[in-house]
C-alpha positions as CSV (number, residue, x, y, z in Angstrom):
1,M,0.7,27.3,-30.6
2,A,2.9,28.3,-28.3
3,T,2.9,31.9,-26.3
4,F,5.9,33.3,-24.8
5,I,6.3,36.6,-22.9
6,S,9.7,38.4,-23.0
7,L,10.7,40.9,-20.3
8,V,13.3,43.1,-22.5
9,S,15.7,45.4,-21.3
10,F,17.9,47.5,-23.5
11,T,21.7,46.8,-23.9
12,D,24.0,49.9,-23.8
13,Q,23.8,49.6,-28.1
14,G,20.2,49.5,-27.7
15,I,20.0,52.6,-25.4
16,R,22.2,54.7,-27.4
17,N,20.0,54.2,-30.6
18,V,16.7,54.4,-28.4
19,K,15.1,56.7,-30.6
20,D,15.2,53.9,-33.5
21,S,13.5,51.6,-31.1
22,P,9.7,51.8,-32.6
23,D,11.4,51.0,-36.2
24,R,13.4,48.4,-34.7
25,F,10.0,46.9,-32.9
26,D,8.1,47.2,-36.9
27,A,11.4,45.3,-38.3
28,V,11.3,42.8,-35.6
29,R,7.3,42.1,-36.2
30,A,7.9,41.6,-39.7
31,M,11.0,39.1,-39.1
32,A,8.7,37.3,-36.8
33,E,6.1,37.0,-39.4
34,K,8.3,35.6,-41.9
35,M,9.8,33.0,-39.5
36,G,5.9,32.0,-38.9
37,V,5.5,33.7,-35.5
38,T,3.0,36.4,-34.9
39,V,3.9,39.1,-32.5
40,K,0.4,39.5,-30.6
41,G,1.8,42.8,-28.3
42,G,4.6,44.9,-27.5
43,Y,4.7,47.4,-24.9
44,Y,7.1,49.6,-23.8
45,T,7.2,49.9,-20.0
46,L,8.5,51.7,-16.8
47,G,10.3,50.1,-14.2
48,D,12.9,46.7,-14.1
49,Y,12.3,46.1,-17.9
50,D,11.8,48.4,-21.0
51,M,9.6,46.3,-22.8
52,V,7.0,43.5,-22.7
53,L,6.8,41.3,-25.8
54,I,4.2,38.6,-26.5
55,V,4.7,36.3,-29.2
56,E,2.9,33.3,-30.4
57,G,3.7,30.4,-32.8
58,P,5.3,27.0,-33.2
59,E,7.9,26.5,-30.1
60,E,11.1,26.1,-32.2
61,A,10.1,29.2,-34.7
62,A,9.0,31.4,-31.5
63,M,12.3,30.2,-29.9
64,A,14.3,30.8,-32.8
65,M,12.8,34.5,-33.6
66,L,13.5,35.3,-30.0
67,M,17.0,34.3,-30.1
68,K,17.7,36.2,-33.2
69,V,16.1,39.3,-31.5
70,G,18.6,38.8,-28.4
71,S,21.4,38.2,-31.1
72,M,21.3,41.6,-32.8
73,G,22.5,43.3,-29.7
74,N,19.9,45.9,-28.9
75,V,18.1,44.0,-26.2
76,R,18.5,41.4,-23.8
77,L,15.4,39.0,-23.3
78,R,13.9,36.8,-20.4
79,S,11.4,34.8,-22.1
80,L,8.9,33.1,-20.3
81,R,6.6,29.9,-21.8
82,A,2.9,31.0,-21.0
83,F,0.0,28.7,-21.0
84,S,-3.5,29.7,-21.4
85,P,-6.3,28.7,-19.2
86,D,-7.7,26.0,-21.7
87,E,-4.0,24.8,-21.8
88,M,-3.6,24.5,-18.1
89,R,-6.8,22.7,-17.6
90,Q,-5.2,20.3,-20.2
91,I,-2.1,19.9,-18.4
92,L,-3.7,19.3,-14.7
93,S,-6.3,17.0,-16.4
94,K,-3.2,14.6,-16.9
95,M,-2.4,14.8,-13.0
96,P,-3.3,11.3,-11.3
């Protein structure tokens, strides 16, 4: 399973309807589950980004889900593929 950390910013549309944001988050979680992706966490943040989203699932399914979220127009996402320490050990073990 791949893990992605997405840095989320509200678009103009998303901030106009910010009061609906927690309900939109619940809808995203439900949509992700239908796509075989687990939302491990979602946190509203202060600073450069409005939210951080952590998802886990098959790489292609997770990317499709994140692209779908972005296409809805309420947020812009900067998604990062994350690796656990064990995954990193495996990667590093392949170095000559």
